[in-house]
C-alpha positions in Angstrom: 0.0 0.0 0.0 2.9 2.3 0.7 3.8 2.3 -3.0 0.7 4.3 -4.0 1.4 8.0 -4.2 -1.0 10.5 -2.5 -2.5 11.8 -5.8 -3.3 8.4 -7.1 -4.8 7.4 -3.7 -7.1 10.5 -3.6 -8.2 10.1 -7.2 -9.2 6.4 -6.7 -10.6 7.0 -3.2 -12.9 9.8 -4.5 -13.9 7.6 -7.5 -14.9 4.7 -5.1 -16.9 7.2 -3.1 -18.5 8.5 -6.3 -19.4 4.9 -7.3 -21.5 4.6 -4.1 -23.3 7.8 -5.1 -23.8 6.6 -8.7 -25.3 3.4 -7.2 -27.8 5.6 -5.4 -28.7 7.4 -8.5 -29.3 4.1 -10.4 -31.5 2.8 -7.6 -33.7 5.8 -7.3 -34.0 6.1 -11.1 -35.4 2.6 -11.5 -37.4 2.2 -8.3 -41.0 3.3 -8.2 -41.4 3.2 -4.4 -41.6 6.6 -2.5 -39.8 4.9 0.3 -36.7 4.7 -2.0 -37.2 7.7 -4.4 -38.3 10.2 -1.8 -37.3 9.1 1.7 -34.0 7.4 0.8 -34.7 4.4 3.1 -32.0 2.3 1.5 -28.2 1.6 1.5 -25.6 1.3 -1.3 -21.9 0.5 -0.8 -18.8 -1.4 -1.8 -17.1 -4.0 0.2 -13.9 -6.0 0.4 -14.0 -9.8 -0.3 -14.1 -10.4 3.4 -17.2 -8.2 3.9 -15.5 -5.1 5.2 -17.3 -1.9 4.2 -15.1 0.3 1.8 -17.4 3.1 0.9 -21.1 3.9 1.4 -23.7 6.6 0.9 -25.3 8.7 3.6 -28.6 7.0 3.6 -29.5 4.4 6.4 -26.3 4.1 8.5 -27.8 1.1 10.4 -27.2 -0.9 7.2 -23.4 -0.3 7.0 -22.3 -3.7 8.4 -25.2 -5.8 7.3 -24.4 -6.7 3.7 -20.9 -7.5 5.0 -22.4 -10.1 7.2 -24.2 -11.7 4.2 -20.9 -11.7 2.3 -19.3 -13.6 5.2 -22.2 -16.0 5.2 -21.6 -16.7 1.5 -17.8 -17.2 2.2 -18.7 -19.7 4.9 -21.1 -21.7 2.6 -19.1 -23.7 0.0 -22.3 -24.8 -1.6 -23.1 -21.2 -2.6 -20.7 -21.3 -5.5 -19.8 -17.8 -6.6 -19.2 -16.9 -10.3 -18.7 -13.8 -12.3 -22.1 -12.2 -13.0 -23.8 -13.7 -10.0 -26.1 -11.7 -7.7 -27.5 -13.0 -4.4 -30.6 -11.9 -2.7 -31.6 -12.2 1.0 -33.6 -10.8 3.9 -33.1 -13.2 6.8 -32.5 -11.3 10.1 -30.9 -14.4 11.5 -28.3 -14.3 8.8 -27.6 -10.7 8.1 -30.7 -8.5 7.5 -32.3 -6.1 10.1 -35.8 -7.3 9.4 -37.5 -9.1 6.5 -38.7 -5.9 4.9 -35.1 -4.9 4.3 -34.4 -6.9 1.1 -30.7 -6.9 0.1 -28.8 -7.9 -3.0 -25.1 -8.3 -3.3 -22.8 -9.2 -6.3 -19.2 -10.1 -6.6 -16.9 -7.8 -8.6 -14.1 -9.8 -10.4 -10.7 -8.9 -11.8 -9.8 -11.9 -13.9 -10.6 -14.9 -11.9 -10.4 -13.2 -8.5 -13.1 -11.4 -6.5 -11.7 -8.0 -5.5 -14.9 -6.5 -4.1 -18.6 -6.8 -3.6 -21.4 -4.4 -4.4 -24.3 -4.2 -2.0 -27.7 -2.6 -2.0 -30.6 -2.8 0.4 -34.0 -1.0 0.6 -37.1 -1.3 2.8 -40.0 -3.0 0.9 -43.5 -2.1 1.9 -44.7 -5.7 2.0 -43.0 -9.1 1.9 -45.9 -11.2 3.2 -46.8 -12.2 6.7 -50.0 -12.2 8.8 -50.6 -8.4 8.4 -50.2 -6.0 5.6 -46.8 -4.2 5.5 -45.2 -7.2 7.2 -45.1 -5.5 10.6 -47.2 -7.9 12.6 -47.8 -6.7 16.2 -49.5 -10.0 17.2 -46.7 -12.3 15.7 -45.2 -14.8 18.2 -42.6 -16.3 15.8 -40.7 -15.2 12.8 -42.7 -17.4 10.4 -45.7 -15.2 10.8 -43.8 -12.1 9.6 -43.3 -12.8 5.9 -41.0 -14.6 3.5 -37.5 -15.2 4.8 -34.9 -15.5 2.1 -31.7 -17.0 3.6 -29.3 -16.0 0.8 -30.0 -17.4 -2.7 -28.6 -16.8 -6.2 -31.1 -14.7 -8.1 -28.8 -13.9 -11.1 -26.7 -16.7 -12.3 -23.7 -15.6 -14.4 -25.8 -12.7 -15.7 -29.0 -14.7 -16.3 -32.1 -14.0 -14.2 -33.5 -17.0 -12.4 -37.2 -16.2 -13.0 -38.4 -19.1 -10.9 -36.7 -17.7 -7.8 -38.0 -14.1 -8.6 -41.5 -15.4 -9.0 -41.3 -17.3 -5.7 -40.2 -14.1 -3.8 -42.6 -11.6 -5.4 -45.6 -14.0 -5.0 -45.2 -13.8 -1.2 -45.9 -10.1 -1.3 -49.2 -8.2 -1.4 -47.5 -5.7 -3.7 -45.6 -8.0 -6.1 -45.2 -5.3 -8.8 -43.6 -2.9 -6.4 -41.3 -5.5 -5.0 -40.4 -6.9 -8.4 -39.5 -3.4 -9.8 -37.3 -2.7 -6.8 -35.5 -6.0 -7.3 -34.8 -5.0 -10.8 -33.6 -1.7 -9.5 -31.2 -3.6 -7.2 -29.8 -5.5 -10.1 -29.2 -2.3 -12.0 -27.5 -0.8 -9.0 -25.1 -3.8 -8.7 -24.3 -3.7 -12.4 -23.5 0.0 -12.2 -21.0 -0.7 -9.5 -19.4 -3.5 -11.4 -18.9 -1.4 -14.5 -17.4 1.4 -12.7 -15.0 -0.6 -10.5 -14.0 -2.6 -13.6 -13.1 0.7 -15.4 -10.9 1.6 -12.4 -9.2 -1.8 -12.5 -8.7 -1.4 -16.3 -7.0 1.9 -15.7 -5.0 1.4 -12.6 -4.8 -2.4 -12.1 -6.5 -4.7 -9.6 -3.7 -4.5 -7.0 -3.7 -0.7 -6.9 -7.5 -0.5 -6.6 -7.5 -3.1 -3.9 -4.6 -1.4 -2.0 -6.5 1.9 -2.1 -9.6 0.2 -0.7 -7.6 -1.2 2.2 -5.8 2.1 2.8 -9.2 3.9 3.0 -10.3 1.6 5.8 -6.9 2.0 7.5 -7.0 5.8 7.3 -10.5 5.9 8.9 -9.4 3.6 11.6 -6.3 5.6 12.3 -8.3 8.8 12.6 -10.9 7.3 14.9 -8.3 5.9 17.2 -6.6 9.3 17.3 -10.0 10.8 18.3 -10.6 8.2 21.0 -7.2 9.1 22.5 -8.3 12.6 22.8 -11.2 11.7 24.9 -11.1 10.8 28.7 -10.9 7.1 29.8 -13.8 5.7 31.7 -17.3 4.3 31.5 -20.4 6.3 30.2 -23.9 4.9 30.8 -27.0 5.6 28.8 -30.3 3.8 28.4 -33.4 4.0 26.2 -36.8 2.4 26.7 -39.4 0.7 24.5 -43.0 0.2 25.7 -45.3 -2.6 24.5 -44.2 -5.7 22.6 -47.3 -6.1 20.5 -49.0 -8.4 23.1 -48.7 -6.6 26.4 -47.7 -3.1 27.5 -44.5 -4.2 29.1 -41.5 -1.8 29.5 -38.2 -2.9 27.9 -34.8 -1.4 28.4 -31.9 -0.9 26.1 -28.9 -0.5 28.4 -25.5 0.7 27.0 -22.3 1.0 29.0 -19.6 2.6 26.8 -16.1 2.0 28.2 -13.4 4.0 26.5 -9.7 3.1 27.2 -7.0 4.5 25.1 -7.9 4.0 21.4 -10.5 1.3 22.1 -14.2 1.5 22.8 -16.4 -1.2 24.2 -20.2 -1.1 24.0 -21.8 -3.4 26.6 -25.5 -4.2 26.4 -25.6 -6.9 29.0 -28.0 -4.9 31.2 -30.7 -4.8 28.6 -34.0 -6.6 28.9 -34.5 -10.2 27.9 -36.0 -10.8 24.5 -39.7 -10.1 24.1 -42.5 -12.5 23.0 -43.5 -9.9 20.3 -42.1 -8.3 17.2 -40.0 -5.6 18.7 -36.8 -7.8 19.1 -33.6 -7.4 17.1 -31.1 -10.1 16.1 -27.4 -9.6 16.7 -27.2 -8.2 13.1 -29.6 -5.5 14.3 -27.6 -4.7 17.4 -24.4 -4.2 15.2 -26.4 -2.1 12.8 -27.7 0.1 15.6 -24.3 0.6 17.0 -22.9 1.4 13.6 -25.6 4.1 13.3 -24.4 5.8 16.5 -20.7 5.4 15.9 -20.6 6.6 12.3 -22.6 9.8 12.9 -21.4 10.7 16.4 -17.6 9.9 16.2 -17.1 9.8 12.5 -18.7 13.1 11.6 -15.7 14.2 9.5 -14.1 10.8 8.7 -14.8 8.6 5.7 -17.5 6.2 6.7 -16.3 2.6 6.3 -15.1 -0.4 8.2 -12.3 1.6 9.9 -14.8 3.3 12.1 -16.2 0.0 13.4 -13.0 -2.0 13.9 -11.9 -0.2 17.1 -15.2 -1.0 18.7 -16.1 -4.1 20.6 -19.8 -5.0 21.1 -20.6 -7.1 24.2 -24.0 -8.7 24.6 -25.1 -12.2 25.7 -27.6 -14.1 23.6 -31.3 -13.9 24.4 -31.6 -10.1 25.0 -34.1 -7.9 23.3 -31.1 -6.8 21.0 -29.8 -10.3 20.5 -33.0 -12.3 20.2 -32.7 -16.0 19.4 -34.5 -17.9 16.7 -37.5 -18.1 16.1 -38.3 -14.9 18.0 -40.3 -12.3 15.9 -38.2 -9.3 14.8 -40.5 -7.6 12.2 -40.3 -4.1 13.8 -36.7 -4.3 14.7 -35.6 -1.3 12.7 -38.1 1.1 14.2 -38.0 -0.4 17.7 -34.9 -2.0 19.2 -32.4 -1.1 16.6 -33.6 2.6 16.7 -33.3 2.5 20.5 -29.8 0.9 20.5 -28.7 3.8 18.3 -30.3 6.3 20.7 -28.5 4.8 23.6 -25.1 4.6 21.8 -25.4 8.2 20.7 -26.4 9.4 24.2 -23.4 7.7 25.7 -20.9 9.0 23.1 -22.3 12.5 23.2 -21.9 12.6 27.0 -18.3 11.6 26.4 -17.8 14.3 23.7 -19.2 16.9 26.2 -16.3 16.3 28.5 -13.8 17.3 25.8 -12.9 21.0 25.2 -12.0 20.1 21.7 -15.2 18.3 20.8 -17.9 19.7 23.1 -19.3 21.8 20.2 -20.2 18.5 18.5 -22.1 17.1 21.5 -25.8 16.8 20.6 -28.9 15.6 22.2 -30.9 12.8 20.7 -32.9 13.5 17.5 -36.1 11.9 16.3 -36.2 9.2 19.0 -38.6 6.8 17.4 -40.4 6.1 14.2 -44.2 6.3 14.7 -45.2 4.0 11.9 -48.2 4.4 9.7 -48.9 2.1 6.7 -51.8 2.3 4.4 -52.9 -0.4 2.0 -55.8 -1.7 0.0 -57.2 -1.3 -3.5 -57.1 2.1 -5.2 -59.8 3.8 -7.3 -58.4 1.9 -10.4 -58.9 -1.5 -8.9 -55.1 -1.9 -8.3 -53.5 -3.0 -5.0 -51.6 -0.2 -3.3 -49.4 0.2 -0.2 -47.6 3.1 1.4 -45.1 3.1 4.2 -45.5 6.8 5.4 -42.0 8.2 5.9 -43.3 11.6 7.3 -42.2 10.6 10.9 -38.7 11.5 9.7 -39.9 15.1 10.3 -39.6 14.8 14.1 -37.3 17.3 15.8 -33.5 17.1 15.9 -31.6 17.5 19.2 -30.0 20.7 20.4 -26.2 21.0 20.4 -24.0 22.3 23.2 -23.8 25.5 21.3 -27.1 25.9 19.4 -30.7 24.9 19.0 -31.9 21.8 17.2 -33.4 21.9 13.8 -37.2 22.0 13.5 -38.4 18.7 11.9 -34.7 17.9 11.4 -35.1 14.2 11.6 -32.7 11.4 12.6 -29.0 11.9 12.1 -28.5 8.2 11.5 -29.9 8.8 8.1 -28.4 12.1 7.2 -29.8 12.6 3.6 -33.2 11.0 4.1 -36.2 13.3 3.5 -40.0 13.2 3.4 -42.0 13.2 0.2 -44.0 16.2 -0.9 -47.6 16.0 0.2 -48.6 16.0 -3.4 -46.2 13.1 -4.2 -47.8 10.9 -1.5 -51.3 11.9 -2.7 -50.4 11.0 -6.2 -48.9 7.6 -5.3 -51.7 6.4 -3.1 -55.4 7.4 -2.4 -54.9 9.6 0.6 -55.5 13.2 1.4 -53.6 15.5 3.8 -55.6 17.8 6.0 -52.4 19.3 7.3 -48.7 18.8 7.8 -47.2 21.4 10.1 -44.9 22.1 13.0 -46.2 21.6 16.6 -45.5 24.1 19.3 -43.9 23.1 22.6 -42.7 19.7 21.3 -38.9 20.6 21.3 -37.1 19.6 24.5 -36.7 22.6 26.8 -33.1 23.8 27.6 -30.6 26.5 27.4 -30.6 25.4 23.7 -34.0 24.2 22.6 -34.6 20.9 20.8 -36.1 21.1 17.3 -39.9 21.1 17.0 -41.7 18.0 15.7 -44.1 18.1 12.8 -47.5 16.5 12.8 -49.9 15.3 10.1 -53.6 14.6 9.8 -54.8 12.7 6.8 -57.8 10.8 5.5 -58.6 8.7 2.4 -59.0 10.3 -1.0 -60.8 8.6 -4.0 -61.7 5.4 -2.2 -64.1 4.5 0.7 -62.0 2.2 2.7 -58.5 0.8 3.3 -56.4 -0.9 6.0 -54.2 1.2 8.3 -51.3 -0.3 10.4 -50.5 2.0 13.3 -47.7 1.3 15.8 -44.9 3.1 17.7 -43.0 3.3 20.9 -42.3 6.6 22.5 -45.9 7.3 23.3 -45.1 6.5 26.9 -41.4 6.9 27.0 -39.3 9.9 25.9 -36.6 8.8 23.5 -35.1 12.1 22.5 -32.9 12.4 25.6 -31.9 15.9 26.6 -28.3 16.4 28.0 -26.6 18.6 30.6 -29.9 19.4 32.4 -32.1 19.7 29.3 -35.4 18.0 28.9 -36.3 15.4 26.2 -38.7 16.4 23.5 -42.4 15.5 23.6 -43.7 12.0 23.4 -45.7 10.7 20.5 -49.4 11.3 20.3 -51.4 9.2 17.7 -55.1 9.2 17.4 -58.0 8.5 15.1 -61.0 10.7 14.5 -63.7 8.2 13.7 -66.3 9.9 11.6 -64.5 13.2 11.7 -64.9 13.9 8.0 -68.2 14.6 6.2 -68.3 15.4 2.5 -64.6 15.6 2.4 -64.4 18.3 5.1 -63.5 18.0 8.8 -66.4 18.5 11.2 -66.9 18.3 15.0 -69.2 15.4 15.2 -66.4 12.8 15.0 -65.3 10.7 18.0 -61.6 11.0 18.7 -59.7 8.0 20.1 -56.1 8.4 21.4 -54.1 5.2 20.8 -51.5 3.6 22.9 -48.3 2.4 21.4 -49.3 -0.6 19.4 -53.0 -0.4 18.3 -52.0 -2.5 15.2 -54.0 -3.1 12.0 -57.4 -1.5 11.7 -60.0 -0.5 8.9 -60.1 3.1 8.0 -62.7 4.9 5.9 -62.9 8.2 4.0 -64.9 9.5 7.0 -62.0 9.0 9.4 -59.0 11.1 10.2 -55.6 9.8 11.3 -53.5 12.3 13.3 -50.0 11.9 14.8 -47.5 14.2 16.5 -43.9 12.8 16.7 -41.2 13.4 19.2 -39.4 16.7 19.4 -35.6 16.9 19.8 -33.8 16.8 23.2 -32.9 20.1 24.9 -29.4 21.1 26.1 -28.8 22.7 29.5 -31.0 24.2 32.1 -34.0 25.9 30.5 -33.7 28.8 33.0 -30.4 29.7 31.3 -31.9 30.2 27.9 -31.7 33.8 26.8 -34.9 35.5 27.6 -35.0 37.3 24.2 -34.7 33.9 22.5 -37.7 32.6 24.4 -39.6 35.7 23.4 -38.7 35.1 19.8 -39.9 31.5 20.1 -43.2 32.8 21.5 -43.5 35.2 18.6 -42.7 32.5 16.1 -45.3 30.1 17.6 -42.7 27.6 18.7 -43.3 28.0 22.4 -46.5 29.0 24.1 -46.7 31.9 26.5 -47.5 29.4 29.3 -44.5 27.2 28.6 -42.3 30.2 28.4 -43.4 31.2 31.9 -43.6 27.8 33.6 -40.5 26.0 32.1 -38.3 28.7 30.9 -39.2 31.2 33.6 -39.7 34.0 31.0 -42.7 36.3 31.2 -43.7 37.5 27.8 -46.2 40.3 27.6 -47.4 41.9 24.3 -44.6 40.1 22.5 -41.8 41.5 24.8 -40.0 40.2 27.8 -41.0 41.6 31.2 -37.5 41.7 32.6 -38.4 42.2 36.3 -41.2 39.6 36.2 -38.8 37.2 34.5 -36.1 37.6 37.1 -38.7 37.0 39.9 -40.2 34.0 38.1 -36.8 32.3 37.5 -35.7 32.8 41.1 -39.1 31.4 42.3 -38.6 28.3 40.1 -35.0 27.7 41.3 -36.1 27.9 44.9 -39.1 25.6 44.3 -36.6 23.0 42.9 -34.6 22.7 46.1 -36.3 24.6 48.9 -33.8 26.7 50.8 -30.5 27.1 49.1 -27.5 25.4 50.9 -25.2 28.2 52.0 -22.7 26.2 53.9 -19.2 27.5 52.7 -17.5 24.2 53.7 -19.5 22.5 50.9 -18.0 24.8 48.2 -14.7 25.2 46.5 -13.5 28.5 45.0 -10.8 26.8 42.9 -10.8 27.5 39.2 -12.1 24.7 36.9 -9.5 22.5 35.3 -12.0 20.6 33.2 -15.7 20.3 32.8 -18.1 17.3 32.4 -21.0 19.2 30.8 -22.8 22.5 30.8 -23.1 22.9 34.5 -20.6 20.4 36.0 -16.9 21.3 36.5 -13.8 19.6 37.8 -11.7 21.6 40.3 -8.7 20.8 42.6 -8.0 22.2 46.0 -6.2 21.0 49.2 -9.2 18.7 49.9 -8.8 16.8 46.6 -10.4 16.8 43.1 -14.0 17.7 43.1 -17.0 17.8 40.7 -18.8 21.1 41.3 -21.7 23.1 40.0 -21.4 26.6 38.6 -22.1 27.8 42.1 -19.0 26.0 43.3 -21.0 23.5 45.3 -19.1 20.2 45.7 -21.1 17.3 44.4 -18.4 14.6 44.6 -14.8 14.4 45.6 -12.1 12.1 43.9 -14.9 10.7 41.7 -17.1 11.8 38.9 -20.2 10.0 40.4 -21.8 13.4 41.4 -25.5 12.5 41.7 -25.3 11.6 45.4 -24.3 15.2 46.1 -27.2 16.8 44.2 -30.7 17.5 45.3 -32.8 14.9 43.5 -36.6 14.9 43.0 -38.4 12.0 41.4 -41.7 12.3 39.5 -44.1 9.5 38.6 -46.0 12.0 36.4 -44.8 15.2 34.8 -47.0 18.3 34.4 -48.9 18.4 31.2 -46.9 21.4 30.0 -43.9 19.1 29.3 -46.0 17.0 26.8 -44.2 13.9 28.2 -46.4 10.9 28.9 -44.9 8.2 31.2 -45.4 4.5 31.2 -46.7 3.0 34.4 -43.3 1.5 35.2 -41.2 4.6 34.2 -40.4 7.6 36.3 -38.3 10.8 36.0 -35.6 12.0 38.4 -34.3 15.5 38.1 -31.0 16.6 39.8 -30.4 20.1 41.0 -27.5 22.1 42.5 -28.4 22.4 46.2 -26.7 25.9 46.4 -28.4 27.5 43.3 -31.2 25.3 42.1 -29.5 24.9 38.7 -30.9 21.9 36.8 -28.0 19.5 36.2 -29.5 16.4 34.7 -32.9 14.7 33.9 -33.0 10.9 34.1 -35.7 8.5 33.1 -35.5 5.1 34.8 -37.6 2.2 36.0 -39.5 2.7 39.2 -37.8 1.1 42.1 -34.4 1.5 40.4 -32.1 4.4 41.2 -30.8 6.6 38.4 -27.5 5.3 37.2 -24.3 7.4 37.4 -23.7 8.1 33.8 -20.1 9.3 34.0 -17.5 7.2 35.8 -14.3 8.8 34.3 -10.6 8.6 35.1 -10.2 12.0 36.8 -6.5 12.0 36.2 -7.1 12.1 32.4 -9.3 15.2 32.5 -6.7 17.9 33.2 -4.5 16.5 30.5 -7.3 16.8 27.9 -8.1 20.3 29.1 -4.5 21.3 28.7 
């Protein structure tokens, strides 16, 4: 590899990256599915012969390692004889897929008689069979009820389509034409990659191209290891929760302990809940995919995305957890349930670690778009043709605030950076539905010094037909998944409901009966007299809301992002006639601080006047004096000595139910503990945890490493 000069390396590297982008263009040009063409719910990439990711697009990052696992499966199966021109298809979560809807195709790329690379493509298909339309089956008890499972079979044999295999696959779907068209789009995508890589080989030689691919991976790994060395050693804890498994409203926990030592990172999920009887589980492939989504986007924000970002990370999890479910557990909703929550927990842990670094604190971000409130619509359209839509509008939930700025309104998940929602007119053209509105929702962004982005909401009905089947499901209706950081609040929880009979003559009217759904109402009939309405989760907030600039709060009120009441009760800002009442605001904020802790602790022995040598987050600092090394608040109050486990020194208040103003609904087994500085009433952290379990210390760091990093 050392023989390649820098110019040649950069030319070939950029060409390989461009090939992944050209694969995207080919896929979207052929596919007729809005899930692919509009929402970019897919993956394209190039791989080494051993399955290592070389280059990929910026679509669904969960998929980065998945095609590689299928390649390794093929390499371990001598009976799957690989030849030039072959293309394999699969969707088995117990081999390499995330769930059955994610159909993937991979093809070898030859130079002479040798495989030098693989091309991989994957996309979410609206229906691949199963007991319910859309193949998300809330009542499933085993994977056989969730649709066709394709282990890994050869669909194209030396350039010739195996029509019998294709017919077997598409016949399992309620939407065979849509699935069949996407499969042909996959073939076109793989063939584009083959042609372009072959052109590179013809120009530079197979060895040079292969060496560049390996150097790309080595370069990314080197940069990530260097970044890890710039962060403190220790363990960071984060958790996320999922309610309802499709059968019972049981609360499940995704528990992530991220231990960073030198240039290595270990993600330990051993504390997670056991696997569920319902469809929310993920296989180990899903766990790896969820971790990849958090790592690539949080630590690899300016590094080439490939295997090099994953190799320094060890994932620890015993079999039989909700994130390592064992066959034949159902896993149909894995991508929007457990995998999504795995990514949330990983990102929360890594962002807490970034917040301790003076160099990278500006990158620390709260959680964005914490869940995917799923709505699928299917039936027969006005032309007598079967139709189906997987609504991707939930990507318009709020993005998390940063340590330095507000989140983006309807910014969506960062794990799929270029995904977007379709125009209203595009969805109405594709399927017989009609939007009543799609708009931003006030007060949904997590409160903080920097506010989380607002969520959007939609209300829709049928258009052109009288009835269809709707599949409605989510988590996050009773658990806040867009975690705030540094004392900020999470965004709102999901609200989904149906207005039965709320439309008359194509217009809304007040005679309808509105039903607010729980997390997993499942499959139900819907008519053109009904209205489906949903508000997604807002982004998490950063820092104490009482520290938000009062004029910024007033601007939020004027813009309709924050109500006057929320400005007063949560931000402590009194807005009258569009302007801040400074005197009333000062009194209100002082009243809120005192209400948090009662009387302020004024004992001078509990304080330190030493200057900070490091910080853990917005309101937590590390100081040294003759008594030792302390974690203090901004007021200098000592929360811990010779340890970063500071919560025992804070004033902590636990809530089983939060005031309606926060728009956060809590599961019966979930509670919220807020930690305050006893000397000032400053809000230091907001924890959500099981009732009967204490909040975990989220930062157990090597104190000795903190001053070095600050210096």
